[in-house]
C-alpha positions in Angstrom: 88.9 47.6 127.9 92.0 49.2 128.4 92.8 52.2 131.3 94.9 55.5 131.3 98.3 55.0 133.4 99.4 57.5 136.0 102.4 58.0 132.7 99.1 59.6 130.6 98.2 61.6 133.4 102.1 63.2 133.2 102.0 63.5 130.0 98.9 65.7 129.8 100.4 68.0 132.4 102.9 68.2 130.3 100.9 69.4 127.9 98.7 71.8 129.3 100.4 72.9 132.4 101.4 76.5 130.5 97.7 76.8 129.6 96.2 76.7 132.9 96.3 78.0 136.4 98.2 76.1 138.9 95.2 76.7 141.5 96.1 77.2 145.4 95.4 74.8 148.3 93.4 76.6 151.1 93.1 75.5 154.6 90.6 76.7 157.6 91.2 76.4 160.9 87.3 76.5 161.3 86.4 74.0 159.4 88.9 71.7 160.8 87.6 72.1 164.2 84.0 71.5 163.3 85.1 68.1 161.1 87.8 67.0 163.2 90.4 66.9 160.5 92.7 68.7 158.4 91.2 69.8 155.0 93.1 71.2 152.2 91.3 72.5 150.0 92.1 72.5 146.1 90.6 75.2 144.4 89.4 74.8 141.3 87.0 77.3 141.4 89.7 79.8 140.4 90.9 77.6 137.3 90.3 79.1 133.7 86.7 79.1 133.1 86.2 78.4 136.8 86.0 75.0 137.2 88.6 71.8 137.1 86.8 71.1 133.8 89.6 73.4 131.8 92.0 71.2 132.3 90.2 67.8 130.5 89.4 70.3 127.9 92.3 71.9 127.0 94.4 68.4 127.0 91.4 66.9 124.6 91.9 69.9 122.1 95.7 70.7 122.5 95.8 66.7 121.3 94.0 67.5 118.1 95.8 67.5 114.6 95.3 70.6 112.6 92.9 69.1 110.2 90.8 68.5 113.3 90.9 71.7 115.0 89.4 73.5 111.5 86.2 71.0 111.5 85.7 72.1 114.7 84.8 70.3 118.8 81.1 69.4 119.9 80.5 68.3 123.4 77.3 68.1 125.5 77.2 69.1 128.4 75.2 71.7 131.5 77.9 74.0 132.0 81.1 74.1 133.3 82.8 71.5 130.5 80.8 73.4 127.7 82.3 76.8 128.8 85.9 74.6 129.1 85.8 73.4 125.7 84.8 77.1 124.3 87.5 78.5 125.5 89.9 75.9 124.9 88.9 75.7 121.2 88.6 80.0 121.0 92.3 79.8 122.4 93.2 76.8 119.6 91.7 78.7 116.6 88.8 75.9 116.5 85.0 76.3 116.3 83.1 74.8 119.3 79.4 73.5 119.2 78.0 72.7 122.2 74.5 71.0 123.3 73.2 72.2 126.2 70.3 71.4 128.5 67.5 73.7 128.6 67.4 73.8 132.5 70.9 74.9 132.8 72.0 77.6 134.9 71.7 81.3 133.3 75.5 81.8 134.6 76.8 79.0 132.7 74.6 79.2 129.3 76.2 83.2 129.4 80.0 82.1 129.9 79.5 79.7 127.0 77.8 82.0 124.8 80.5 84.8 125.8 83.5 82.5 124.4 82.2 82.3 121.4 81.0 78.9 121.4 77.8 77.9 119.1 74.9 76.6 121.2 72.0 73.8 120.5 69.4 73.8 123.3 67.6 70.7 123.9 65.5 69.1 126.4 67.1 68.0 129.9 67.7 63.9 129.5 70.4 62.2 128.7 68.9 60.9 125.4 68.2 64.4 124.2 71.5 65.7 124.8 73.1 62.8 123.1 71.0 62.6 120.2 71.3 66.1 119.4 75.0 65.8 119.6 75.2 63.3 116.7 72.8 65.5 115.0 75.2 68.8 115.2 78.4 66.2 114.8 76.6 64.7 111.4 76.1 68.5 110.4 79.3 70.2 111.4 82.0 67.5 111.2 83.2 68.4 114.2 85.2 65.8 116.6 83.3 64.9 119.9 85.2 66.0 123.3 83.0 63.9 125.9 82.4 65.7 128.9 83.8 62.9 130.9 84.1 59.4 129.0 86.9 60.2 127.2 90.5 59.3 127.3 92.1 62.7 126.9 89.4 64.5 129.5 90.2 61.8 132.0 93.7 62.4 131.8 93.5 66.2 132.0 91.6 66.0 135.2 94.0 63.8 137.1 96.4 66.4 136.8 94.6 68.4 139.3 95.1 65.7 141.7 99.0 65.4 140.8 99.2 69.4 141.4 97.5 68.7 144.6 100.2 66.3 145.6 102.6 68.6 144.7 101.6 71.1 146.9 100.5 69.0 149.8 102.2 65.5 149.4 101.3 64.1 152.9 97.6 62.8 152.9 95.5 60.2 153.9 92.8 60.8 151.6 91.7 63.0 148.8 87.8 63.0 147.7 86.2 64.8 144.7 82.7 64.8 143.6 81.4 62.8 141.0 78.7 63.1 138.7 80.2 61.7 135.3 83.5 60.1 136.9 86.3 62.3 135.0 87.8 64.0 137.9 87.1 60.7 140.1 88.6 58.9 137.7 91.5 60.8 137.0 92.5 60.8 140.6 92.4 57.5 140.8 94.3 57.1 138.0 97.0 59.0 139.1 97.0 59.1 142.8 96.4 54.9 143.4 99.4 54.1 141.0 101.8 57.1 142.9 100.5 57.1 145.9 99.0 53.9 146.8 98.3 54.3 150.2 96.6 57.6 149.9 92.9 56.6 150.0 90.8 58.1 147.0 86.9 58.4 147.3 84.0 60.4 146.4 80.5 62.4 147.9 77.9 62.0 145.4 73.9 63.7 146.4 71.5 61.2 147.3 69.0 62.2 144.5 71.8 61.3 141.8 73.3 58.2 143.6 74.0 56.1 140.5 77.5 56.1 140.7 77.6 54.8 144.5 75.0 52.2 143.4 76.7 51.1 140.5 79.9 51.2 142.7 78.4 49.0 145.2 77.0 46.7 142.9 79.8 46.1 140.4 77.4 46.7 137.9 76.1 50.0 135.8 73.1 51.7 137.0 72.5 55.1 134.8 70.1 58.1 136.6 67.3 59.7 134.7 66.6 63.3 135.2 67.8 63.4 139.1 66.6 66.4 140.9 70.0 67.9 142.9 71.0 71.7 143.6 74.1 70.5 142.8 73.7 70.6 138.5 77.2 69.5 137.4 76.4 65.5 138.9 73.4 65.1 137.6 75.3 63.1 134.8 75.3 59.4 134.5 78.9 57.7 135.0 80.3 57.0 131.2 81.7 53.4 130.3 85.3 54.5 130.5 84.4 56.4 134.0 82.9 53.4 135.5 85.7 51.0 135.0 88.5 53.3 136.5 86.2 53.8 139.6 85.3 50.0 140.0 88.8 48.9 139.8 90.3 52.0 141.9 88.1 54.2 143.6 88.3 53.2 148.0 84.5 54.2 148.5 81.8 56.7 148.0 79.5 58.7 149.9 76.1 59.9 149.3 74.6 63.5 150.7 71.4 65.3 151.7 70.8 68.1 150.3 70.6 70.0 153.2 73.9 68.6 154.0 74.9 70.3 150.8 73.5 73.4 151.6 75.1 73.4 154.7 78.8 72.6 153.6 78.2 74.9 150.8 77.0 77.9 152.8 80.0 76.8 155.6 83.0 77.5 152.7 81.4 80.8 151.2 81.3 82.2 154.8 84.4 80.7 156.6 86.8 80.9 153.5 85.3 83.9 151.9 85.4 82.0 148.6 82.3 81.1 146.4 81.9 77.5 145.2 79.2 76.0 143.3 77.2 73.6 145.3 78.5 70.4 143.2 81.5 71.5 144.8 80.2 71.4 148.2 79.7 67.6 147.8 82.7 66.3 149.5 82.5 68.4 152.4 78.8 68.0 153.1 79.9 63.9 152.9 83.1 64.5 155.3 80.6 66.1 157.6 78.3 63.2 157.6 80.9 61.0 157.5 83.3 62.6 160.3 84.1 59.6 162.2 85.6 58.0 158.9 87.6 61.1 158.5 88.4 61.6 161.9 92.1 62.6 162.5 93.0 62.5 158.7 94.9 65.2 156.3 92.2 65.5 153.5 92.7 66.7 150.4 89.4 68.3 148.6 88.8 69.0 145.3 86.9 71.9 144.9 85.4 71.5 141.2 84.3 74.9 140.4 82.5 78.1 141.4 80.3 79.0 138.9 77.0 80.2 140.5 73.6 82.0 139.8 73.9 84.6 142.5 70.4 85.6 141.6 69.2 81.7 142.6 71.0 80.9 145.8 70.1 77.4 147.6 70.3 79.6 150.8 
């Protein structure tokens, strides 16, 4: 299987840089004291649509021909990728057809509808999402833009780490959350080729630990309808993301649900920024493994900030 290269991430950045926000890197002395290392938070919660997903969706849409754009784009997503693709499509004159699970957060449903996408709801299983998407594509002729298991999407997501290292270059480790693996595999694609001395690791909920089990075993184990508050991480890895992660990632740490709540609240209270539960998972991994990260400079990618304020986990 051919895997993306750092050069592909660089090409993606040149393609999308005028369409995205260059998000800031924040620090917190009080959180650094708690964890015993220096953390540099790459705030993709301040990206368009409130998540890093806009990078990959934008790269995918901008890579299409005019004829493909005219037919529209389609995907399945619990929220952030759906919103990202809906906005990227709208800004490029294309229609977005989105398959969403019925249990997606209300804020994400509203966002996707607000960007003008045509939504089809389905049962909250990967099988239902995929089979519904096949029917939508058959009916519309739209081009599928996978939420994570697609070359253009992975390379777009990798631009967050590329940008981070341009803003804060002296890192020992970069940590991301992992669900479908687009952000983690894109990060590893760029970093391990350009900065091989920097470790690339991930945090994952114990309640949705397919990436951890697959990484440790060296073979793919899917997850079925996991029950974690980190709703953006309820998806299994893809074939492409798994191959990249297996070959380029240094480690994956699983975390308890309570640690995710503690980390999320810590960022809200001490940094005054809104992050969603999935974004708190890397900090939760550091809180649970302080000895591993002690005295390091760690880049932490805050993946998104789309939260249902009427249904907070604390």
